[in-house]
Structures are given as C-alpha cells and as structure tokens.
Backbone as numpy.savetxt, mean C-alpha at the origin, in Angstrom:
# Nx Ny Nz CAx CAy CAz Cx Cy Cz
43.48 1.21 -0.14 43.29 2.54 -0.70 43.52 3.61 0.37
43.10 3.34 1.61 43.30 4.31 2.69 44.79 4.53 2.94
45.54 3.42 2.98 46.98 3.53 3.22 47.67 4.27 2.08
47.22 4.04 0.86 47.86 4.63 -0.31 47.47 6.09 -0.51
46.20 6.44 -0.35 45.72 7.80 -0.67 45.54 8.70 0.54
45.48 8.15 1.71 45.33 8.93 2.96 44.19 9.95 2.91
42.99 9.48 2.68 41.85 10.43 2.64 41.50 10.90 4.05
40.84 12.06 4.13 40.35 12.56 5.41 39.03 11.90 5.79
38.32 11.49 4.76 36.97 10.99 4.99 36.66 9.87 4.00
35.89 8.88 4.45 35.43 7.80 3.58 33.92 7.75 3.67
33.27 7.77 2.51 31.82 7.61 2.45 31.53 6.17 2.05
30.71 5.50 2.82 30.30 4.13 2.51 28.84 4.18 2.07
28.60 3.87 0.81 27.25 3.93 0.25 26.99 2.64 -0.51
26.40 1.70 0.17 26.08 0.41 -0.44 24.58 0.17 -0.35
24.02 -0.55 -1.32 22.59 -0.88 -1.23 22.34 -1.82 -0.07
21.12 -1.82 0.43 20.75 -2.66 1.58 21.02 -4.13 1.30
20.93 -4.54 0.04 21.17 -5.94 -0.32 22.60 -6.38 -0.01
23.51 -5.44 0.13 24.91 -5.75 0.42 25.26 -5.48 1.89
24.31 -5.73 2.78 24.53 -5.42 4.20 25.67 -6.24 4.78
25.88 -7.48 4.32 26.99 -8.29 4.83 28.32 -7.66 4.45
28.42 -7.16 3.22 29.64 -6.49 2.78 29.86 -5.19 3.56
28.76 -4.49 3.86 28.84 -3.26 4.66 29.43 -3.58 6.03
28.94 -4.64 6.65 29.42 -5.03 7.97 30.92 -5.36 7.92
31.34 -6.12 6.93 32.76 -6.48 6.77 33.61 -5.23 6.57
33.16 -4.33 5.71 33.90 -3.10 5.43 34.03 -2.23 6.68
32.96 -2.08 7.42 33.01 -1.26 8.63 33.92 -1.87 9.69
33.96 -3.21 9.78 34.90 -3.84 10.73 36.34 -3.58 10.32
36.61 -3.56 9.01 37.97 -3.28 8.53 38.37 -1.82 8.78
37.38 -0.92 8.75 37.67 0.51 8.92 37.73 0.95 10.38
37.32 0.11 11.31 37.18 0.55 12.71 38.49 1.00 13.34
39.60 0.49 12.89 40.88 0.87 13.48 41.62 1.95 12.68
40.99 2.44 11.63 41.60 3.50 10.83 41.32 4.85 11.48
42.17 5.80 11.23 41.97 7.14 11.79 41.13 8.02 10.88
40.70 7.50 9.77 39.89 8.26 8.82 38.46 8.40 9.35
37.84 9.53 9.04 36.44 9.78 9.40 35.55 8.98 8.44
34.66 8.14 8.99 33.79 7.29 8.16 32.36 7.79 8.24
31.75 8.00 7.08 30.33 8.37 7.00 29.58 7.29 6.25
28.44 6.91 6.78 27.61 5.89 6.14 26.41 6.57 5.50
26.22 6.31 4.24 25.09 6.87 3.49 24.01 5.79 3.42
22.84 6.02 4.03 21.79 4.99 4.01 21.23 4.79 2.61
20.78 3.57 2.35 20.14 3.26 1.07 18.69 3.69 1.14
18.42 4.96 0.85 17.07 5.50 0.98 16.10 4.92 -0.03
16.61 4.40 -1.14 15.71 3.81 -2.13 14.95 2.63 -1.55
15.52 1.97 -0.56 14.85 0.84 0.08 13.64 1.31 0.88
13.73 2.50 1.45 12.69 2.97 2.37 11.80 4.07 1.82
12.21 4.74 0.77 11.44 5.86 0.25 10.17 5.37 -0.43
9.07 6.00 -0.16 7.81 5.68 -0.81 7.76 6.36 -2.18
6.92 5.83 -3.03 6.77 6.39 -4.36 6.44 7.88 -4.28
7.20 8.69 -4.97 6.94 10.13 -5.01 7.48 10.90 -3.84
8.24 10.24 -2.96 8.80 10.95 -1.81 9.91 11.90 -2.24
10.01 12.99 -1.53 11.14 13.90 -1.68 12.07 13.66 -0.52
13.37 13.73 -0.75 14.33 13.59 0.32 14.73 15.00 0.75
14.50 15.32 2.01 14.81 16.63 2.56 16.00 16.51 3.50
16.69 17.62 3.73 17.80 17.66 4.66 17.32 18.29 5.96
17.43 17.53 7.05 17.04 18.03 8.35 18.25 17.95 9.26
18.90 19.08 9.45 20.09 19.16 10.29 21.13 18.12 9.88
21.35 17.99 8.58 22.37 17.07 8.08 21.90 15.64 7.91
20.63 15.36 8.24 20.12 14.00 8.11 19.07 13.96 7.00
19.13 12.94 6.12 18.11 12.83 5.08 16.79 12.36 5.68
15.69 13.01 5.26 14.36 12.69 5.77 13.41 12.59 4.59
12.55 11.57 4.60 11.54 11.43 3.56 10.42 12.42 3.82
9.97 13.09 2.78 8.85 14.02 2.88 7.68 13.45 2.10
6.50 13.48 2.67 5.32 12.90 2.04 4.87 13.76 0.85
4.53 13.10 -0.27 4.05 13.85 -1.43 2.58 14.21 -1.35
1.86 13.83 -0.27 0.42 14.05 -0.21 0.04 15.23 0.65
0.91 16.22 0.74 0.57 17.45 1.43 0.69 18.60 0.44
-0.01 19.68 0.71 0.07 20.84 -0.16 -0.43 20.55 -1.56
0.26 21.11 -2.55 -0.15 20.94 -3.94 -0.11 19.47 -4.36
0.89 18.73 -3.87 0.99 17.30 -4.19 -0.24 16.54 -3.75
-0.75 16.86 -2.56 -1.95 16.21 -2.06 -3.17 16.57 -2.88
-3.27 17.83 -3.23 -4.41 18.27 -4.06 -4.35 17.59 -5.43
-3.17 17.54 -6.04 -3.01 16.91 -7.35 -3.34 15.42 -7.31
-2.92 14.75 -6.24 -3.23 13.33 -6.10 -4.73 13.13 -5.96
-5.38 13.93 -5.13 -6.82 13.81 -4.92 -7.59 14.04 -6.22
-7.18 15.08 -6.98 -7.83 15.38 -8.25 -7.66 14.22 -9.22
-6.46 13.66 -9.29 -6.19 12.53 -10.18 -6.99 11.31 -9.76
-6.98 10.99 -8.46 -7.76 9.85 -7.96 -9.24 9.99 -8.32
-9.79 11.18 -8.05 -11.20 11.43 -8.30 -11.52 11.30 -9.79
-10.72 11.94 -10.63 -10.97 11.94 -12.08 -10.89 10.54 -12.66
-9.85 9.80 -12.31 -9.70 8.44 -12.84 -10.78 7.51 -12.31
-11.19 7.69 -11.06 -12.25 6.85 -10.51 -13.57 7.10 -11.23
-13.91 8.34 -11.48 -15.16 8.65 -12.19 -15.14 8.06 -13.60
-14.04 8.23 -14.30 -13.92 7.65 -15.65 -14.03 6.13 -15.58
-13.37 5.52 -14.59 -13.43 4.07 -14.42 -14.84 3.59 -14.14
-15.54 4.29 -13.28 -16.93 3.90 -12.96 -17.80 3.97 -14.20
-17.65 5.04 -14.96 -18.48 5.20 -16.17 -18.16 4.10 -17.18
-16.87 3.90 -17.46 -16.48 2.91 -18.47 -16.81 1.48 -18.04
-16.68 1.20 -16.75 -16.89 -0.15 -16.26 -18.29 -0.42 -15.74
-19.19 0.56 -15.86 -20.53 0.40 -15.29 -21.27 -0.84 -15.81
-21.19 -1.21 -17.09 -21.86 -2.45 -17.51 -21.28 -3.68 -16.79
-19.96 -3.73 -16.64 -19.33 -4.84 -15.94 -19.70 -4.84 -14.46
-19.72 -3.66 -13.84 -20.10 -3.55 -12.44 -21.53 -4.06 -12.22
-22.43 -3.69 -13.10 -23.83 -4.14 -12.99 -23.94 -5.65 -13.18
-23.19 -6.20 -14.14 -23.21 -7.64 -14.39 -22.68 -8.41 -13.17
-21.58 -7.96 -12.62 -21.01 -8.63 -11.44 -21.98 -8.54 -10.27
-22.60 -7.38 -10.06 -23.57 -7.22 -8.97 -24.72 -8.21 -9.14
-25.21 -8.35 -10.35 -26.31 -9.28 -10.63 -25.87 -10.72 -10.35
-24.67 -11.09 -10.79 -24.18 -12.45 -10.58 -23.91 -12.75 -9.10
-23.45 -11.77 -8.36 -23.26 -11.97 -6.91 -24.61 -12.25 -6.27
-25.60 -11.46 -6.63 -26.94 -11.60 -6.05 -27.57 -12.95 -6.42
-27.39 -13.37 -7.68 -27.99 -14.63 -8.13 -27.25 -15.86 -7.60
-25.96 -15.72 -7.32 -25.16 -16.89 -6.94 -25.24 -17.25 -5.46
-25.64 -16.30 -4.62 -25.75 -16.62 -3.19 -26.61 -15.58 -2.50
-27.28 -15.99 -1.44 -28.11 -15.01 -0.71 -27.23 -14.01 0.03
-27.79 -12.85 0.29 -27.05 -11.85 1.05 -26.80 -10.60 0.23
-26.10 -9.65 0.84 -25.84 -8.38 0.16 -24.85 -8.54 -1.00
-24.87 -7.58 -1.88 -23.96 -7.59 -3.04 -22.59 -7.09 -2.64
-22.55 -6.09 -1.78 -21.28 -5.48 -1.39 -20.89 -5.87 0.02
-19.59 -5.88 0.25 -19.01 -6.10 1.57 -18.31 -4.81 1.96
-18.59 -4.31 3.14 -17.97 -3.06 3.59 -17.02 -3.36 4.74
-15.88 -2.70 4.72 -14.91 -2.83 5.79 -14.41 -1.45 6.17
-14.33 -1.18 7.47 -13.86 0.11 7.91 -12.35 0.18 7.77
-11.87 1.26 7.23 -10.44 1.50 7.07 -10.08 2.87 7.63
-8.83 3.03 7.98 -8.33 4.33 8.38 -7.52 4.89 7.23
-7.81 6.13 6.87 -7.08 6.78 5.80 -6.15 7.84 6.34
-5.81 8.77 5.49 -4.93 9.86 5.84 -5.45 10.60 7.07
-4.58 10.95 7.96 -4.92 11.69 9.18 -5.88 10.94 10.09
-5.91 9.61 9.98 -6.75 8.81 10.87 -8.23 8.88 10.60
-8.65 9.44 9.47 -10.08 9.51 9.14 -10.56 8.14 8.69
-11.66 7.67 9.25 -12.17 6.36 8.84 -13.11 6.51 7.66
-13.18 5.46 6.87 -14.09 5.40 5.74 -14.44 3.95 5.47
-15.50 3.72 4.73 -15.90 2.36 4.38 -15.29 1.99 3.03
-14.53 0.90 3.04 -13.98 0.35 1.81 -14.98 -0.70 1.32
-15.30 -0.69 0.05 -16.30 -1.59 -0.49 -15.67 -2.61 -1.44
-16.21 -3.82 -1.39 -15.84 -4.88 -2.32 -17.10 -5.64 -2.69
-17.07 -6.31 -3.84 -18.15 -7.24 -4.12 -18.00 -8.40 -3.14
-19.11 -8.84 -2.57 -19.06 -9.92 -1.59 -18.66 -11.22 -2.28
-17.64 -11.87 -1.72 -17.15 -13.13 -2.28 -17.27 -14.28 -1.29
-17.71 -13.99 -0.08 -17.84 -15.01 0.97 -19.32 -15.23 1.30
-19.59 -16.36 1.92 -20.93 -16.63 2.42 -21.28 -15.56 3.46
-22.56 -15.27 3.63 -22.95 -14.17 4.51 -22.56 -14.40 5.97
-22.42 -15.63 6.41 -22.04 -15.91 7.79 -20.57 -16.35 7.91
-19.76 -15.96 6.97 -18.37 -16.42 6.88 -17.55 -16.14 8.13
-17.82 -15.05 8.83 -17.02 -14.70 10.00 -17.76 -14.96 11.32
-18.87 -15.68 11.25 -19.68 -15.92 12.45 -18.91 -16.70 13.52
-18.18 -17.73 13.13 -17.46 -18.53 14.11 -16.02 -18.05 14.34
-15.37 -17.61 13.29 -13.94 -17.26 13.40 -13.71 -15.79 13.72
-14.70 -14.95 13.46 -14.47 -13.51 13.54 -13.72 -13.08 12.29
-13.33 -11.80 12.20 -12.64 -11.33 11.00 -11.23 -11.91 10.92
-10.99 -12.71 9.89 -9.66 -13.27 9.63 -9.36 -13.16 8.15
-8.06 -13.12 7.81 -7.66 -13.06 6.40 -8.08 -14.34 5.70
-8.57 -14.22 4.47 -8.95 -15.38 3.68 -7.69 -16.14 3.24
-7.84 -17.46 3.17 -6.74 -18.31 2.70 -6.94 -18.60 1.22
-5.92 -19.19 0.61 -5.99 -19.45 -0.84 -7.22 -20.29 -1.21
-7.44 -21.39 -0.53 -8.57 -22.26 -0.83 -9.61 -22.19 0.29
-10.00 -20.98 0.65 -10.91 -20.75 1.77 -12.29 -21.31 1.43
-12.80 -22.22 2.29 -14.11 -22.82 2.02 -15.27 -21.89 2.34
-14.99 -20.69 2.85 -16.05 -19.72 3.14 -16.46 -18.95 1.88
-15.67 -19.06 0.82 -15.98 -18.34 -0.42 -17.15 -18.99 -1.15
-17.89 -18.16 -1.86 -18.93 -18.68 -2.74 -18.26 -19.11 -4.04
-18.96 -19.87 -4.85 -18.39 -20.33 -6.13 -18.02 -19.13 -7.00
-18.92 -18.17 -7.11 -18.63 -16.98 -7.91 -17.58 -16.11 -7.22
-17.60 -16.12 -5.89 -16.61 -15.37 -5.12 -15.18 -15.83 -5.39
-15.01 -17.13 -5.59 -13.68 -17.67 -5.93 -13.19 -17.05 -7.23
-14.08 -16.97 -8.22 -13.72 -16.34 -9.49 -13.41 -14.86 -9.30
-14.25 -14.17 -8.52 -14.03 -12.74 -8.31 -12.67 -12.47 -7.68
-12.31 -13.26 -6.69 -11.02 -13.05 -6.01 -9.85 -13.40 -6.91
-9.99 -14.48 -7.66 -8.91 -14.90 -8.55 -8.61 -13.84 -9.61
-9.63 -13.16 -10.06 -9.48 -12.13 -11.10 -9.38 -10.72 -10.52
-9.51 -10.59 -9.20 -9.50 -9.30 -8.48 -10.68 -8.40 -8.86
-11.69 -8.95 -9.48 -12.86 -8.16 -9.82 -13.66 -7.75 -8.58
-13.45 -8.44 -7.47 -14.13 -8.06 -6.23 -13.68 -6.69 -5.74
-12.55 -6.20 -6.23 -11.99 -4.91 -5.81 -12.61 -3.70 -6.54
-13.32 -3.92 -7.61 -13.82 -2.81 -8.43 -14.67 -1.78 -7.68
-15.48 -2.15 -6.70 -16.24 -1.11 -5.99 -15.36 -0.10 -5.26
-14.08 -0.37 -5.12 -13.19 0.61 -4.50 -13.06 1.87 -5.35
-13.43 1.78 -6.62 -13.47 3.00 -7.45 -14.43 4.01 -6.83
-15.54 3.51 -6.27 -16.50 4.39 -5.64 -15.86 5.11 -4.46
-15.08 4.37 -3.67 -14.39 4.98 -2.52 -13.38 6.02 -3.00
-12.66 5.73 -4.05 -11.67 6.68 -4.56 -12.35 7.95 -5.05
-13.59 7.82 -5.55 -14.31 8.99 -6.05 -14.91 9.83 -4.92
-15.27 9.21 -3.81 -15.97 9.96 -2.77 -15.22 10.12 -1.46
-14.15 9.36 -1.22 -13.46 9.38 0.07 -12.10 10.05 -0.06
-11.95 11.27 0.38 -10.67 11.96 0.23 -9.53 11.30 0.99
-9.81 10.53 2.02 -8.72 9.95 2.81 -8.44 8.50 2.45
-9.06 7.98 1.40 -8.90 6.55 1.12 -7.63 6.22 0.36
-6.88 7.20 -0.09 -5.69 6.92 -0.89 -4.64 6.12 -0.18
-4.42 6.39 1.11 -3.47 5.61 1.89 -4.22 5.10 3.10
-4.53 3.81 3.09 -5.40 3.28 4.13 -4.84 2.02 4.75
-5.36 1.69 5.94 -5.05 0.42 6.58 -6.33 -0.10 7.21
-6.41 -1.42 7.30 -7.60 -2.05 7.84 -7.66 -1.89 9.35
-8.84 -1.62 9.88 -8.98 -1.54 11.34 -9.92 -2.59 11.89
-10.95 -2.93 11.18 -11.83 -4.02 11.62 -12.78 -4.36 10.50
-13.36 -5.49 10.61 -14.30 -5.95 9.61 -15.71 -5.60 10.02
-16.58 -5.41 9.04 -17.98 -5.17 9.38 -18.88 -5.91 8.44
C-alpha cells in the first residue's frame, strides 16, 4: 500500500493483543521513508471512567475521582452503602451471631488499608479464620483450602459474605473507594 499510494504518514493502531503483528509491521516499515506514528491501545490501560486528555500531543489518562467526579462518586458510594446496610441488616446480624457461635474470638477482622491520597483506614470483614491464624506465619494470603479457616469461615469466603462489613467502610471512609493493603492487624 505504501508503494502504491505513497502516503506521507502511516498510523499504526492495533490492540495490545496483536503485539506480535505490531512488531512484524514495524520491522517492515523501518526502511520506508514514510513517517510512522504508533497509537497506543489505551483501552488496555484506561481505568473505568477515565478521561483521555491531550498533554503536549501525548494521550494521558485523567482520574475521574477529582472535582465533581470525586464528589459524585463519594455521594453514590455513601448512599448505596447506607441502603445496603439497612436492607441487609438482618443478614448482617445473623452472620455476626453465627461467627460468634461457631468459634471463639471477635466477630470482625480489621485490616489497615491505604486509600486515596495515602489516607489509611480500617477495612472490615467478618472473621473467617481462627483467632491465632497468623501467629506462626504472620500476615499471608489465604489459600483455597486454607486449614486456618473456621468451618463457617469457609462458607463465608466461598459466598463472599465475609466482605459485607465493607459497606460500613464505604459509608464512613471517604478514602476507601480505591485502596490497597498495607498490613494486617
């Protein structure tokens, strides 16, 4: 096509899944005198709700959690969490009772997380492990058939019901929307 049409410029825009084809195409174009521009597959890297901005000719992802977008997200998180807590309160109370009856120790497990702007907060879950589960190993990720789990804890994890107390965090922790684990407690 280059020999036939003699373009001034060629834009190469392939999805990341076709990286081998991209490499082959660029090797074929290396000896051509045409100007080659590569368009990155931003869909691979863009987060949900990101805006693509132009910064000196380069595409840049812009976070949706600043300004009005951040306020709207916080309002939505808070509103849905409150509704969830109210609607699920009988289930939350039943699970809390069953955790307490099925093994000694606290009902909830708290873990420190870092949220937006590095603010720490406590993430809560229903406890699914024995109270001394990390005594010998320290904080480690649970395995599929982890023998540190309680009988009821196995059910909670399989159904993800152990995650329900995070509604409380969503209702009260403004920085919990985007978080990463920092240590266990």
